[in-house]
N, C-alpha and C positions, 0 to 999 in steps of 0.2 A: 854502378856495376852490380849485377845480380848473378847468382850462381845456383844451379840445381844439378843434382847428380842422379844417375840411375845405373843399374848394372844390367849388362846384356852378356849372358854366359859368364865368362871369366874376365870381362873388360868393364872397368869403371869408366863411365862416360860422364864428363862434367861439361855442362853447357854454361858458357860465360857470355853475358850480354852487357851492353852499355860501353863504358870507357874503362880501360885498364891503364891507369896513369899514376902519377905520383900520389894523388889524393886517395886512390883506391888500392894501391899495391899492397899495403900491409893487410887490409881486410881480405884481399884476394889470396894472399899467402896463407893467412889463418884459415880461410874458408876451404882452400884446397887441402890443407893439413887435416881439417876436421872430416873431410870426406874420405881421404886415403887412409886405409887401415894397413896394419902390418902385413896382411896376407895379399894385399893388392900389388900385383906385379905388372899389370897392363892398365895404363891410364890413357884415356883419349880425351883431349880438350876439343870440344866442338865450339868454334869461334864464329859461327854463322851470324850471330847477332851482336858481335863485338864491333863497335864503330871506330874505336881509337885504341892504339897500342903504343905507349911511350917506352922510353928506355927503362923506366922503373917497372913497367909491365913485362917487358922482355926479361928483366932480371928475375921476376917471379917465375916465369916459364923455365928459364935456365936452372934456377935453384930446384924447381920441382923435378926436372929431368935428372939433375945431378943426384938428388935424394933417391930417386927410383933406381938409377944406375948403381948406386952403392949397395942396394939390396937385390941386384940382378933383375931389376924391372925395366920397363920401357915406357916412354912417353911418346905419344903420337898426337898430331894436330890435324883437324879436318875443317873444311868448309869456311876457311878464312877468305875474306874478299876485300877488295879495295885497298885502302891504305894499310890495313892490318896485314893483308897478304904480302904487300910490297915490303913492309918492315920485316916480316918473317923471312921472305926470300932474300933480302939484302943481308940479314944476319946469317942465314944459311946453316944454323946449327941443327935444327930439327926439321925434318922433311914434312911438308904439308900435303894433305890428300884432299881430293875433291868431294869425297863422300865418307860417311861413317863406315860403310861396307869396305871400301878400299883401304881405309886406315886399319880397320880390325883385321883384314886379311894380311896386312904387312907385319903384324906382330910375329916374333919368333915362336916356333912350335914348342 
């Protein structure tokens, strides 16, 4: 699992690639926490290059969303495909978007 982050206006975009599973979940959680700062209220996970998402990976995403919600922030997900998209859709907690533009447009004003 690899991660990289960039900021576009007031949105922190984190690209996650590889596998987000039991073996990488702790590193993923730590990596996301290292990217997200106190002032970050809008975080977008771009999962275009993520090929596997296990229940441990889903837990990381849910914990990230919960942490952001506690400080009145939001988490959005975009570009998930294949089994990753299926897992997210079945879980149904966080809406997924087809593009970064669509996801960024969906953040609260």
